[in-house]
Every structure is written in structure tokens, then in C-alpha cells.
C-alpha positions in Angstrom: 18.9 37.1 38.9 18.2 37.8 35.0 21.7 36.8 32.6 22.2 39.3 29.3 23.6 36.5 27.4 24.0 36.5 23.4 21.2 33.5 22.8 18.4 36.6 25.2 19.7 39.2 23.4 19.5 37.8 19.8 15.7 36.4 20.9 15.1 39.9 21.8 15.9 41.6 18.8 14.0 39.5 16.9 10.9 40.1 18.5 11.1 43.5 19.2 11.7 44.0 15.4 8.8 42.3 14.8 6.0 42.9 17.8 3.8 43.3 15.8 3.3 39.5 15.4 3.3 36.3 17.5 5.5 33.0 17.4 4.8 29.7 18.0 8.6 28.3 19.8 8.9 26.9 16.8 8.6 29.9 14.2 11.5 31.4 16.8 13.3 29.0 16.6 13.8 28.4 12.4 13.8 32.1 13.1 16.8 32.0 14.4 17.9 29.3 12.7 18.5 27.3 16.2 20.0 24.0 15.8 19.2 21.4 18.4 20.8 21.4 21.3 19.8 25.7 21.4 16.3 24.9 21.3 16.4 23.8 25.0 17.4 27.6 25.5 14.9 29.0 23.0 12.4 27.5 25.2 13.3 28.4 28.7 14.2 31.5 27.4 10.9 32.6 26.0 9.8 30.2 29.2 11.9 33.3 31.3 10.3 36.0 29.2 6.6 35.5 29.4 7.7 35.3 33.4 9.3 38.4 33.5 6.3 40.3 31.6 8.0 41.2 28.9 6.8 38.5 26.4 2.1 37.6 25.9 0.9 34.3 25.7 -1.2 33.6 23.1 -3.9 30.8 23.4 -5.6 29.9 20.3 -9.0 27.3 19.6 -7.4 26.8 16.5 -4.2 25.3 17.5 -2.7 23.3 20.5 0.2 25.7 20.7 0.6 29.2 21.8 1.9 31.2 20.2 4.2 34.6 21.8 4.7 38.5 21.1 6.9 40.8 23.0 5.2 43.5 25.2 6.6 46.8 24.8 5.7 48.3 28.1 6.9 51.9 27.3 4.3 52.0 24.4 1.9 50.4 27.4 1.4 47.6 24.9 0.3 44.7 27.4 -3.8 45.8 28.0 -4.0 44.8 23.7 -3.2 42.2 21.5 -1.4 43.6 18.1 -2.8 41.8 15.1 
């Protein structure tokens, strides 16, 4: 069961409004001005959104940290990357 909490909605609004970019977890936290205690919530929410198919996880050979990008299923974006 998925709960639409205030933090989850804030995260979704941010990712949807920047769907042409991908972000690391640290960049997401910095953009949402999350304090130390809220980081774990962001990490859990990103993991849940990825499991639900709403985020694409992008791994790069250049960086050890993956980035995440919102997937607009209504625009059939799950099959390609936005660069």
C-alpha cells in the first residue's frame, strides 16, 4: 500500500517539474533542503518510487552513485532517456 504523504508529494512535484533531468540522491536532498533526519525519508521514497516504476535508475561508469529520473508513463517515457 502506498501512502501519499506530504514529503512524497513534495518529492514527486520536484521530480515531475524536472523530468528532463536525472538527480543523485544527494542532489534531491539538497534541492528539497532536507535536514539530516529527512534524508532517510527521501532515500526510502526514492526507492519506493523506483520500485513502482515512477523513477528510472541510471548508473554511470563515471560515477559510483546512481541518478534517478521521473518516468512520465502517459508520454511513454519509460523506453528512452531524456538527456
